[in-house]
Residue frames relative to the residue before (quaternion, step in Angstrom):
aa qw qx qy qz dx dy dz
M 1.0000 0.0000 0.0000 0.0000 0.00 0.00 0.00
A 0.6087 -0.6262 0.3844 0.2993 3.51 -1.04 0.90
A 0.6696 0.4806 -0.3174 0.4689 3.70 1.08 -0.54
E 0.5522 0.6155 -0.4123 0.3825 3.62 1.13 -0.21
P 0.5969 -0.5640 0.4074 0.3995 3.54 -1.13 0.62
G 0.7466 0.4123 -0.2738 0.4446 3.49 -0.98 0.80
N 0.7294 0.3915 -0.1893 0.5280 3.53 1.33 -0.45
E 0.2736 0.8162 -0.4622 0.2129 3.48 1.28 0.46
A 0.5811 0.5773 -0.3856 0.4246 3.60 1.09 -0.40
L 0.6280 0.5352 -0.3679 0.4289 3.65 1.10 -0.16
L 0.5048 0.7003 -0.3699 0.3434 3.54 1.28 -0.65
P 0.7660 0.3836 -0.2757 0.4359 3.68 0.70 -0.65
L 0.4126 0.6961 -0.4876 0.3278 3.62 1.23 0.29
P 0.4614 -0.6517 0.4982 0.3380 3.57 -1.04 0.65
L 0.5394 -0.6540 0.4407 0.2951 3.51 -1.00 1.04
V 0.6213 0.5483 -0.3498 0.4370 3.63 1.09 -0.88
D 0.6046 0.5695 -0.3285 0.4497 3.62 0.99 -0.84
L 0.6983 0.4678 -0.2799 0.4638 3.63 0.86 -1.03
L 0.6771 0.4839 -0.3167 0.4550 3.49 0.87 -0.86
A 0.6635 0.5086 -0.3309 0.4376 3.61 0.91 -0.82
E 0.6521 0.5028 -0.3738 0.4268 3.66 1.02 -0.21
E 0.4867 0.6482 -0.4467 0.3787 3.48 1.18 0.02
P 0.6027 -0.5907 0.4022 0.3551 3.73 -0.82 0.84
G 0.8240 0.2396 -0.1772 0.4820 3.54 -0.91 0.96
H 0.6998 0.4232 -0.2731 0.5066 3.62 1.27 0.03
D 0.1644 -0.7715 0.6032 0.1180 3.51 -1.20 0.42
P 0.7222 -0.4415 0.2783 0.4539 3.63 -1.25 0.20
A 0.6408 0.5193 -0.3593 0.4366 3.65 0.88 -0.65
A 0.6842 0.4224 -0.3215 0.5001 3.60 0.84 -0.75
A 0.6332 0.5336 -0.3518 0.4364 3.62 0.84 -0.52
A 0.6356 0.5236 -0.3077 0.4766 3.50 1.14 -0.76
R 0.6464 0.5058 -0.3134 0.4776 3.53 1.07 -0.86
D 0.6435 0.5005 -0.3440 0.4658 3.67 1.01 -0.66
V 0.6470 0.4733 -0.3511 0.4839 3.67 0.93 -0.74
A 0.6281 0.5533 -0.3380 0.4301 3.51 0.93 -0.75
L 0.5900 0.5578 -0.2963 0.5030 3.59 1.21 -0.69
M 0.6619 0.4906 -0.2943 0.4845 3.49 0.86 -1.00
L 0.6533 0.5078 -0.3202 0.4613 3.67 0.85 -0.97
D 0.6177 0.5550 -0.3141 0.4602 3.62 0.99 -0.91
V 0.7044 0.4692 -0.2698 0.4592 3.60 0.75 -1.21
T 0.7323 0.4258 -0.2448 0.4717 3.64 0.91 -0.83
G 0.5660 -0.6329 0.3911 0.3552 3.60 1.17 -0.10
A 0.5468 0.6469 -0.3399 0.4086 3.58 1.31 0.17
R 0.1259 0.8713 -0.4677 0.0797 3.48 1.34 0.71
D 0.6902 0.5223 -0.2944 0.4052 3.66 1.02 -0.57
T 0.5691 0.5350 -0.3856 0.4912 3.59 1.46 0.06
S 0.4462 -0.6578 0.5566 0.2415 3.56 -1.25 0.80
P 0.5575 -0.6217 0.4319 0.3410 3.62 -0.78 0.75
Q 0.6543 0.4969 -0.3243 0.4688 3.60 0.98 -0.83
D 0.6812 0.4962 -0.3393 0.4178 3.64 1.01 -0.37
V 0.5744 0.6051 -0.3757 0.4034 3.58 1.30 -0.30
K 0.2249 -0.7609 0.6078 0.0323 3.53 -0.79 1.29
L 0.6767 -0.4820 0.3813 0.4054 3.57 -1.36 0.28
T 0.5822 0.6071 -0.3659 0.3982 3.48 1.04 -0.58
W 0.5440 0.6261 -0.3740 0.4150 3.56 1.28 -0.69
L 0.6533 0.5352 -0.3321 0.4201 3.67 0.94 -0.77
F 0.7978 0.3490 -0.1568 0.4659 3.49 1.08 -0.80
H 0.2616 0.7600 -0.5475 0.2328 3.62 1.17 0.47
R 0.5285 -0.6855 0.4043 0.2955 3.56 -0.75 1.04
K 0.7672 0.3977 -0.2573 0.4325 3.57 0.81 -0.62
A 0.7831 0.2890 -0.1630 0.5260 3.61 1.29 -0.06
T 0.3104 0.8138 -0.4609 0.1702 3.46 1.38 0.21
R 0.5978 0.5996 -0.3291 0.4183 3.64 0.94 -0.93
A 0.7397 0.4051 -0.2448 0.4783 3.58 0.53 -1.17
R 0.6683 0.4973 -0.3341 0.4410 3.59 0.94 -0.79
L 0.7045 0.4539 -0.3091 0.4496 3.54 0.81 -0.89
L 0.5976 0.5180 -0.3954 0.4672 3.60 1.15 -0.44
S 0.6481 0.4839 -0.3549 0.4689 3.69 0.87 -0.75
F 0.6039 0.5564 -0.3522 0.4491 3.63 1.06 -0.60
A 0.6527 0.5089 -0.2624 0.4961 3.52 0.97 -1.00
D 0.6365 0.4968 -0.3278 0.4905 3.67 0.96 -0.66
V 0.7137 0.4155 -0.2923 0.4821 3.52 0.70 -0.88
T 0.6731 0.4555 -0.3647 0.4543 3.63 0.71 -0.57
R 0.5745 0.5441 -0.3788 0.4800 3.68 1.04 -0.51
S 0.7156 0.4592 -0.2888 0.4400 3.59 0.73 -0.96
R 0.5519 0.5828 -0.3683 0.4692 3.54 1.34 -0.57
R 0.6615 0.5046 -0.3220 0.4518 3.56 0.83 -1.12
R 0.6512 0.5168 -0.3417 0.4384 3.62 0.81 -0.84
R 0.6437 0.5183 -0.3386 0.4498 3.65 0.93 -0.85
L 0.7122 0.4361 -0.2766 0.4755 3.62 0.91 -0.85
T 0.7865 0.3310 -0.2012 0.4810 3.60 0.68 -0.81
G 0.3644 -0.7198 0.5122 0.2944 3.60 0.94 -0.59
E 0.5250 0.6139 -0.4022 0.4310 3.55 1.38 0.27
G 0.3697 -0.7137 0.5638 0.1900 3.40 -1.28 0.62
D 0.6516 -0.5231 0.3812 0.3955 3.59 -1.17 -0.39
E 0.4638 0.7054 -0.4194 0.3337 3.45 1.31 -0.28
P 0.5525 -0.6128 0.4714 0.3115 3.66 -1.13 0.69
W 0.7903 -0.0699 0.0387 0.6075 3.63 1.06 -0.57
P 0.6770 -0.4883 0.3644 0.4129 3.53 -1.15 0.37
G 0.8299 0.2309 -0.1721 0.4778 3.56 -0.89 0.99
F 0.3936 0.7386 -0.4546 0.3048 3.55 1.39 -0.09
P 0.6589 -0.1859 -0.7282 -0.0322 1.84 -1.79 1.54
L 0.4830 0.6818 -0.4145 0.3606 3.70 1.29 0.10
A 0.7214 0.4402 -0.2534 0.4706 3.57 0.88 -0.77
P 0.5107 -0.6507 0.4497 0.3369 3.54 -0.88 0.75
R 0.5907 -0.5785 0.4323 0.3599 3.58 -1.23 0.59
P 0.5395 -0.6206 0.4571 0.3389 3.57 -0.97 0.90
N 0.4477 -0.6431 0.5369 0.3127 3.56 -1.15 0.47
Q 0.1497 -0.8162 0.5528 0.0759 3.59 -0.43 1.26
G 0.8118 0.2616 -0.1986 0.4828 3.66 -0.28 0.99
A 0.5255 0.6452 -0.4243 0.3571 3.56 1.11 -0.07
């Protein structure tokens, strides 16, 4: 992980560039995701292209920023796979599928 000792070289990398490297995403989609994170965290005056990985790990704002990152990446996964966060289809109203019968 970039925040671990010895990995400091990763911290100045632009977050947009890192997100754009994910399969199925491009720089424009990554910029929109970072813009959403900036909006959620109240940093609306910052350009998505100016956000570095260090932004996620700022000591005074880490929790809100990491939560916004988690929300964005979860939404990205849903867009790519069409899957939600439920443990099985129809959860919690549908019975758990029989696994192994």
